[in-house]
C-alpha positions in Angstrom: 21.4 -9.1 14.2 24.8 -7.7 13.8 27.9 -9.9 14.3 29.1 -7.9 17.3 26.3 -9.3 19.6 26.8 -12.9 18.6 28.8 -13.9 21.7 26.4 -12.5 24.2 23.3 -14.1 22.7 24.5 -17.1 20.7 21.4 -19.1 21.4 19.0 -16.5 19.9 21.3 -15.9 17.0 21.2 -19.7 16.3 17.4 -19.6 16.2 17.4 -16.6 13.9 19.8 -18.3 11.6 17.5 -21.3 11.5 14.5 -19.2 10.6 16.3 -17.8 7.5 16.7 -21.2 6.0 13.3 -22.9 6.1 12.8 -26.7 5.5 16.4 -27.4 6.5 17.5 -30.0 9.1 18.5 -28.4 12.3 22.3 -28.8 12.9 23.8 -29.2 16.4 27.6 -29.4 16.8 28.8 -32.5 18.7 31.4 -31.8 21.4 34.0 -34.1 22.8 34.2 -34.9 26.5 37.1 -32.4 26.8 35.1 -29.7 25.1 31.8 -30.0 27.0 31.5 -26.4 27.7 27.9 -26.0 28.8 29.1 -25.6 32.4 32.4 -25.3 34.3 33.4 -27.8 37.0 36.0 -26.3 39.4 39.1 -28.1 40.4 39.4 -28.3 44.2 43.2 -28.8 44.0 43.4 -25.3 42.5 41.8 -23.7 45.6 43.6 -22.1 48.6 41.2 -22.8 51.4 43.7 -21.7 54.1 44.0 -18.2 52.6 40.2 -18.1 52.0 39.5 -19.0 55.7 42.0 -16.3 56.9 40.4 -13.6 54.7 36.9 -14.4 55.8 37.5 -14.9 59.5 40.6 -12.9 60.5 41.8 -10.7 57.6 38.9 -8.2 57.8 38.5 -7.9 61.6 40.5 -4.7 61.7 38.4 -2.9 59.1 35.4 -2.3 61.4 37.6 -0.6 64.1 41.1 -0.1 62.6 43.8 0.2 65.4 46.3 3.0 65.4 49.5 1.8 63.8 52.9 3.4 63.3 54.4 3.9 59.9 57.0 1.2 60.6 54.3 -1.3 61.5 52.3 -0.5 58.4 55.4 -1.0 56.2 56.0 -4.3 58.0 52.4 -5.4 57.3 52.6 -4.7 53.6 55.9 -6.5 53.3 54.5 -9.5 55.1 51.4 -9.5 52.8 53.5 -9.4 49.7 55.7 -12.2 51.0 52.8 -14.6 51.8 50.7 -13.6 48.7 48.0 -12.0 50.8 47.2 -9.0 48.4 44.6 -11.0 46.4 41.2 -9.5 46.3 39.3 -12.5 45.0 38.8 -15.2 47.6 37.9 -18.7 46.3 39.5 -17.6 43.0 40.3 -20.2 40.4 43.8 -20.5 39.2 42.6 -21.7 35.8 40.3 -19.3 33.9 37.2 -20.8 32.3 37.6 -21.2 28.5 36.0 -18.8 26.2 32.7 -19.9 24.7 32.8 -21.5 21.2 30.9 -19.6 18.5 28.4 -21.8 16.7 28.6 -19.7 13.6 31.5 -17.6 12.4 31.1 -13.8 12.9 30.9 -13.1 9.1 28.0 -15.5 8.7 25.3 -12.9 9.6 27.1 -10.0 8.0 27.2 -11.8 4.7 23.5 -12.7 5.0 22.6 -9.0 5.5 24.8 -8.0 2.5 23.0 -10.5 0.3 19.7 -8.6 0.7 19.9 -5.2 -1.0 18.4 -2.4 1.0 15.6 -0.6 -0.8 16.2 3.2 -0.8 13.6 5.3 0.9 11.3 7.1 -1.6 11.1 10.8 -1.4 7.5 12.0 -1.7 7.3 15.6 -3.0 5.0 17.7 -0.8 4.1 20.2 -3.5 2.6 19.8 -7.0 4.8 19.7 -10.0 2.5 21.6 -12.2 -0.8 23.6 -11.9 -3.2 24.4 -14.7 -6.3 26.5 -14.6 -9.6 24.8 -14.8 -12.3 27.5 -15.1 -16.0 26.5 -15.0 -15.3 23.1 -13.3 -18.6 22.1 -11.9 -18.5 21.8 -8.1 -20.6 18.6 -7.9 -19.6 15.7 -5.7 -21.7 13.2 -7.7 -20.1 13.8 -11.1 -16.9 12.3 -12.7 -15.3 14.9 -14.9 -11.6 13.8 -15.1 -9.9 10.8 -16.8 -6.4 10.0 -18.0 -6.3 7.7 -21.1 -3.8 5.0 -22.0 -2.3 7.2 -24.8 -1.2 9.7 -22.1 -4.0 12.2 -22.9 -5.9 13.8 -20.0 -9.6 14.7 -20.6 -11.4 17.2 -18.4 -14.9 18.5 -18.6 -15.3 22.3 -17.9 -18.9 23.4 -18.1 -20.2 22.4 -21.5 -16.7 21.7 -23.0 -14.4 18.7 -23.0 -10.7 19.6 -23.2 -7.8 17.3 -24.0 -4.3 17.9 -22.5 -1.5 15.9 -24.1 0.9 15.0 -21.3 3.7 14.2 -23.7 4.0 17.7 -25.1 1.7 19.8 -22.9 -0.6 20.8 -25.7 -4.3 21.5 -25.2 -7.1 21.0 -27.6 -10.9 21.3 -27.5 -12.8 18.1 -28.3 -16.5 19.1 -28.1 -18.8 21.8 -26.7 -22.4 20.9 -26.2 -25.5 23.2 -26.2 -26.8 24.6 -23.0 -30.0 22.5 -23.3 -27.9 19.3 -23.3 -25.2 20.4 -20.9 -23.4 20.6 -18.7 -21.2 17.6 -19.3 -21.6 15.2 -16.3 -19.0 12.5 -16.9 -16.0 11.5 -19.1 -14.3 8.2 -19.5 -11.6 6.9 -21.9 -12.0 3.6 -23.7 -9.2 1.1 -23.1 -7.7 1.9 -26.5 -7.0 5.5 -25.4 -8.5 6.9 -28.6 -12.2 6.8 -28.1 -14.0 8.6 -25.2 -17.4 8.5 -23.8 -19.1 11.7 -22.6 -22.2 11.7 -20.3 -24.6 14.6 -20.5 -27.1 16.3 -18.3 -29.9 15.4 -20.7 -29.5 11.6 -20.1 -27.6 10.9 -23.3 -24.0 9.5 -23.8 -21.9 10.5 -26.8 -19.0 8.5 -28.2 -16.1 10.4 -29.8 -12.9 9.6 -31.7 -10.2 11.8 -30.3 -7.8 11.4 -33.2 -10.2 12.7 -35.8 -12.3 14.8 -33.4 -15.5 13.2 -34.8 -18.6 12.0 -33.0 -19.2 8.3 -33.7 -22.7 7.8 -32.1 -25.1 8.8 -29.4 -26.5 6.3 -26.8 -30.0 7.3 -25.8 -33.1 5.7 -24.5 -31.6 4.0 -21.5 -31.7 6.7 -18.8 -34.2 9.3 -17.9 -31.9 11.7 -16.0 -28.3 12.8 -16.2 -25.5 10.3 -16.5 -22.9 11.0 -13.9 -20.7 7.8 -14.0 -19.2 5.8 -16.7 -17.0 2.6 -16.8 -15.6 0.6 -19.7 -15.2 -3.2 -19.8 -13.7 -3.9 -23.3 -16.6 -3.1 -25.7 -19.2 -2.8 -22.9 -19.8 0.8 -21.7 -21.6 0.8 -18.3 -23.5 4.0 -17.5 -24.9 5.1 -14.1 -27.7 7.6 -13.9 -29.5 9.9 -11.6 -32.5 7.6 -12.2 -30.7 5.0 -10.1 -30.2 2.6 -13.1 -27.0 0.9 -14.2 -27.0 0.0 -17.9 -24.5 -2.1 -19.9 -24.2 -0.9 -23.4 -22.6 -2.8 -26.3 -21.2 0.0 -28.4 -20.7 -2.3 -31.4 -24.4 -2.9 -32.1 -27.4 -0.8 -32.9 -29.5 -2.0 -30.0 -26.8 -1.1 -27.5 -28.6 -1.9 -24.2 -27.5 -5.4 -23.1 -28.3 -5.5 -19.4 -29.9 -3.2 -16.8 -29.0 -3.5 -13.1 -31.6 -2.4 -10.6 -30.8 -2.0 -6.9 -29.9 1.6 -6.1 -32.6 3.9 -4.8 -30.9 7.2 -5.7 -28.3 8.5 -8.1 -25.4 6.2 -9.1 -22.3 8.3 -8.6 -19.5 5.6 -8.6 -18.8 2.8 -11.1 -15.7 0.6 -11.5 -15.1 -2.7 -13.2 -12.6 -5.1 -11.7 -9.4 -5.6 -13.7 -10.7 -9.1 -14.6 -13.9 -7.6 -16.0 -16.0 -10.2 -14.0 -17.2 -7.9 -11.2 -18.7 -4.4 -11.2 -18.7 -2.1 -8.1 -21.3 0.6 -7.9 -21.8 3.3 -5.3 -24.8 5.6 -4.9 -26.2 8.6 -3.1 -28.4 6.1 -1.1 -25.2 5.2 0.9 -25.2 1.7 -0.7 -22.4 -0.2 -2.3 -23.2 -3.0 -4.7 -21.1 -5.8 -6.1 -22.4 -7.2 -9.4 -21.2 -10.5 -10.8 -21.6 -10.4 -14.5 -21.6 -14.1 -14.9 -24.7 -14.5 -12.7 -26.5 -11.2 -13.0 -29.7 -11.4 -15.1 -31.9 -8.5 -16.0 -34.9 -10.8 -15.4 -34.0 -11.5 -11.7 -35.3 -9.2 -9.0 -32.0 -9.5 -7.0 -29.2 -9.3 -9.5 -26.4 -8.3 -7.2 -23.8 -10.5 -5.6 -23.5 -8.3 -2.5 -25.5 -5.4 -1.1 -23.3 -3.5 1.4 -24.9 -1.0 3.8 -21.9 -0.1 6.0 -21.4 3.4 4.7 -23.5 6.2 6.3 -23.1 8.7 3.4 -22.9 8.7 -0.4 -20.4 6.2 -1.9 -18.6 7.7 -4.9 -14.9 6.8 -4.4 -14.2 3.3 -5.6 -10.8 1.6 -6.4 -10.0 -2.0 -7.2 -6.7 -3.3 -5.8 -4.1 -4.0 -8.6 -2.3 -6.8 -6.6 -5.3 -8.6 -5.1 -8.2 -9.2 -7.5 -11.0 -9.5 -4.9 -10.0 -6.4 -2.8 -12.0 -3.2 -3.2 -11.6 0.1 -1.5 -14.6 2.5 -1.1 -14.9 6.0 0.4 -17.9 7.7 2.0 -19.1 11.3 1.8 -19.1 14.0 4.4 -21.4 12.2 6.8 -19.3 9.0 6.7 -15.7 10.0 6.1 -14.5 6.4 6.1 -12.4 4.3 3.7 -13.5 0.7 3.8 -11.9 -2.4 2.4 -14.0 -5.3 1.1 -13.5 -8.9 0.1 -15.8 -8.9 -3.0 -16.0 -12.7 -3.1 -17.5 -13.0 0.4 -18.8 -9.4 0.9 -16.9 -9.1 4.2 -15.6 -5.7 5.4 -11.9 -6.2 6.1 -11.1 -2.8 7.6 -12.5 0.7 8.1 -10.6 3.9 8.6 -12.1 7.2 9.6 -10.2 9.9 7.6 -11.9 12.8 9.3 -13.2 14.4 6.1 -15.2 13.7 2.9 -13.6 11.1 0.7 -14.0 12.2 -2.9 -11.8 9.7 -4.8 -9.3 6.8 -4.4 -6.4 5.6 -6.4 -4.1 2.6 -5.8 -0.3 2.7 -6.4 0.4 0.2 -9.2 4.0 -0.4 -8.0 3.7 -0.4 -4.2 1.1 -1.3 -1.6 -0.2 2.2 -1.1 -3.5 4.0 -1.5 -4.1 7.7 -2.3 -7.3 9.5 -1.2 -8.6 13.0 -2.0 -10.7 14.9 0.5 -12.9 17.9 1.1 -13.4 20.2 4.1 -11.4 21.0 6.2 -7.9 20.5 4.7 -8.8 19.7 1.1 -5.8 17.4 1.0 -4.5 14.3 -0.8 -3.5 11.6 1.7 -1.1 8.7 0.9 -1.7 5.6 3.0 0.4 2.5 3.5 -1.6 -0.6 3.0 -2.6 -2.7 5.0 -1.4 -0.8 8.1 -3.2 2.4 6.9 -0.4 4.5 8.3 -0.3 8.0 6.8 2.8 8.4 4.6 2.2 11.9 3.4 -0.4 14.6 3.2 -0.3 16.8 0.1 -1.9 20.2 0.4 -2.3 23.1 -2.0 -5.9 23.0 -3.1 -8.1 25.6 -1.4 -11.4 23.7 -2.0 -12.5 20.1 -2.0 -10.5 17.8 -4.3 -13.3 16.3 -6.3 -11.5 14.2 -8.9 -8.3 12.3 -9.4 -6.8 10.5 -12.4 -3.6 8.4 -12.8 -1.1 8.5 -15.6 -0.6 5.4 -17.7 2.8 4.6 -16.1 1.1 4.9 -12.7 3.5 7.5 -11.3 1.8 10.9 -11.7 -1.6 11.8 -10.3 -3.8 14.7 -11.6 -6.2 16.2 -9.1 -9.1 18.6 -10.0 -10.7 20.7 -7.3 -13.6 23.1 -6.8 -11.0 25.9 -6.6 -10.9 25.5 -10.5 -7.3 24.3 -10.6 -5.8 21.1 -12.0 -2.6 20.0 -10.2 -0.1 17.2 -11.0 1.7 15.3 -8.2 4.6 12.9 -8.6 3.3 11.0 -5.5 3.9 7.4 -6.7 7.6 7.8 -7.6 9.5 6.6 -10.7 8.1 3.8 -12.8 9.2 0.3 -11.8 11.9 -1.1 -14.0 10.7 -4.1 -16.1 11.9 -7.3 -14.6 13.5 -9.8 -17.0 11.4 -12.8 -17.8 12.4 -15.9 -15.7 14.2 -18.6 -17.6 12.1 -21.6 -18.4 13.2 -24.8 -16.8 14.8 -27.0 -19.4 12.9 -30.1 -20.3 14.3 -33.2 -18.6 16.6 -35.2 -20.9 16.5 -32.5 -23.5 20.1 -33.3 -24.5 19.1 -36.9 -25.4 18.0 -37.6 -28.9 14.4 -38.6 -29.1 13.3 -41.9 -30.6 10.4 -41.6 -32.8 
């Protein structure tokens, strides 16, 4: 509330002021008997009852049918009215005006409160991409995962049988590996947390591990899947793979016998895999319209039901998955063309918190690391990227430019830039999440009580 409206609504201002200072005693100003201003008691000695009676009963009789009067009589009437003070318009008027109300708080109180809170400048969201790169031979397959941005600021993209690396720091491009036609095409790529090693899933059910700094293959994981590996997810040294054979396999890349656990639950191809930031829960989505939450602490390969939650709310394939960076048990999932919905889940209870119909196929999801925002990429009809405000899910922006469905998205290490790869064989970069957030200084630790007193051993 501004200071200018304090007098007209002092009671509401007082309540607002109290709400800004929680856990404080309410303060009421005590007034003296002379200053009791909650009502005004008139003084009868200040009233002119004779004049009031004349004005009510006699003074206005002529106004209904005014008699004809000469100029001299009119002048005499005016002079008589001025002499006897009969020109007053307010009858029963008080001679003493009521005192002005007393302000409970000074006018500068609220203005200073508003100045203490710095206003956050509104972020400008560019409506066009900052850069566009060609991506020929990008496989137009909704169930694959062919784009990933590593922690060392290198983007990996699979185009046909080849994996290319694009260094975002200098814009250079290099070829990592090209596989044979009998093994390809490449069906998934995923950077390890160190940003130097990368896993590559193949159409022949194998997974290769590569060192990007030396451009050397380290090992091949085989024997776990029978069909192509379309989804990959890292959890420290554990590489989780999802296959067209509906299996989810945890592989320990440090040991020779790499298969540690196998999760069974999906009935068709596993097209989405994401570990939670804590590494305790795994979300998986499949072409069977199912979403599973696996709790690694309780899952056992010997149990017939290993999952923590089996969620059946989606009505189409579930590929787009994104764990919330500011709430550990919040997961966003997106459905395919027959579903078109973004759903939010409490992964501890399995409850669906919200569902939003986006109107088109949801291909991928990314959370903003600095703000409560969610970015989604879509297919027909607009092939757009949509920025949502969470939790209201109000559209903040729609980014257009792709001419075919936006299959894949990846986020830069600083969380500001998003790369999108579409079936139109282009790779676009969007500065949709703004500038990186400035690092906040670490809070000062509270000094130990009596630290200034010498200790007695």
